[in-house]
C-alpha positions in Angstrom: -15.3 7.4 7.6 -12.4 5.3 8.3 -8.8 6.1 7.8 -6.5 3.5 5.8 -3.0 3.5 5.3 -2.6 1.5 1.7 0.6 -0.4 0.8 1.8 -0.7 -2.7 0.1 -4.4 -3.0 -3.3 -2.7 -2.6 -2.3 0.2 -5.4 -1.1 -2.6 -7.6 -4.3 -4.2 -7.3 -6.4 -1.1 -8.3 -4.8 -1.2 -11.8 -3.9 -4.8 -12.4 -6.6 -7.4 -13.3 -5.9 -9.9 -10.3 -8.2 -12.2 -8.1 -8.5 -9.5 -5.4 -8.6 -6.5 -7.6 -12.4 -5.7 -7.3 -12.2 -5.9 -3.9 -9.3 -3.4 -3.4 -11.0 -0.8 -5.9 -13.7 -0.6 -3.2 -11.4 1.4 -1.2 -10.1 3.5 -3.8 -14.0 4.3 -5.1 -15.1 5.0 -1.4 -15.3 7.9 0.8 -12.8 6.8 3.3 -9.4 8.9 4.0 -6.6 6.9 2.1 -3.4 7.8 3.6 0.2 6.4 1.9 4.1 7.1 2.3 5.4 8.8 -1.0 7.4 5.5 -1.7 4.2 3.9 -2.5 4.3 5.5 -5.8 7.7 4.1 -6.7 6.8 0.6 -5.3 3.6 0.7 -7.3 5.3 1.7 -10.6 7.8 -1.1 -10.0 5.3 -3.7 -9.7 3.3 -2.5 -12.8 6.5 -2.5 -14.7 7.3 -6.1 -13.7 3.6 -6.8 -15.2 4.6 -5.0 -18.3 7.7 -7.0 -18.8 5.8 -10.1 -18.3 3.4 -9.3 -20.9 0.7 -8.8 -18.4 -0.1 -5.1 -19.0 0.5 -2.7 -22.0 3.1 0.0 -21.7 0.1 2.5 -22.2 -2.0 1.0 -19.5 1.0 1.3 -17.1 1.5 4.7 -17.7 -2.3 5.7 -17.4 -2.4 3.7 -14.1 0.3 5.7 -12.8 -1.0 9.1 -13.9 -4.1 8.1 -12.2 -2.5 7.1 -9.0 -0.6 10.1 -8.8 -4.3 12.1 -8.9 -6.0 9.5 -6.9 -6.4 12.0 -4.0 -4.2 10.1 -1.3 -2.9 11.7 1.7 0.9 11.4 1.3 3.4 11.5 3.8 7.2 11.7 3.3 9.0 8.2 4.1 11.9 10.1 5.5 9.9 11.3 8.4 9.0 7.8 9.1 12.4 6.3 8.7 13.7 6.2 12.3 10.7 4.6 13.8 10.2 2.1 10.9 14.1 1.2 10.8 13.8 0.6 14.6 10.6 -1.8 14.1 12.4 -3.3 11.1 15.3 -4.1 13.4 13.3 -5.6 16.2 10.7 -7.5 13.8 13.5 -8.8 11.3 11.3 -7.5 8.6 12.1 -4.9 5.7 12.0 -1.4 6.3 9.8 -0.4 3.4 6.9 -2.5 4.7 7.8 -1.0 8.1 7.2 2.7 6.7 3.5 1.6 6.0 3.2 0.0 9.5 4.5 3.2 11.0 2.6 5.4 9.1 -0.8 3.5 10.4 0.3 3.7 13.9 1.0 7.4 13.7 -2.7 8.1 11.9 -4.1 5.6 14.0 -5.3 3.8 10.5 -6.2 0.5 9.4 -3.3 -1.0 7.3 -4.8 -2.2 4.0 -2.2 -4.4 2.3 -2.5 -8.1 0.6 0.8 -8.9 2.1 0.3 -11.8 4.6 3.8 -11.3 6.0 3.2 -7.8 6.6 -0.5 -8.5 8.2 1.1 -10.8 10.5 3.5 -7.9 11.8 0.8 -5.6 12.0 -1.4 -8.0 14.0 1.7 -8.5 16.6 1.9 -4.8 16.9 -1.9 -4.3 17.4 -2.2 -2.4 14.1 -5.8 -3.1 12.7 -5.5 -4.7 9.3 -7.8 -5.0 6.2 -7.2 -7.4 3.6 -9.0 -7.6 0.2 -9.7 -11.1 0.5 -11.4 -10.8 3.8 -12.6 -7.0 3.5 
């Protein structure tokens, strides 16, 4: 069993009809251990809200998706406990703190970082954190 830290780009793919949604869903449907900081829920809700505003998702689908995400069995960590290390990394790398929270959690859990975010993937590679991308599996 592999331990993954999933970011909001992956969680959004679980519920949106996007090119890599099926590949991302493999993580959610598998037996691997999925971790996330609590900020994942807010970021994913925001991404789905934007899709609803653009007419890409119905309000009911957004609500159902969020209800499912909240019960998806993720091992959730408080972002506040990761902030000091994440902010230090953000300053050093000149990268947004919220992304560095996921990266910091992946380091702490010795986990693979699952993301569709190419910029975050490049930072993770520089920081020697293993990466899973739905395009590459």
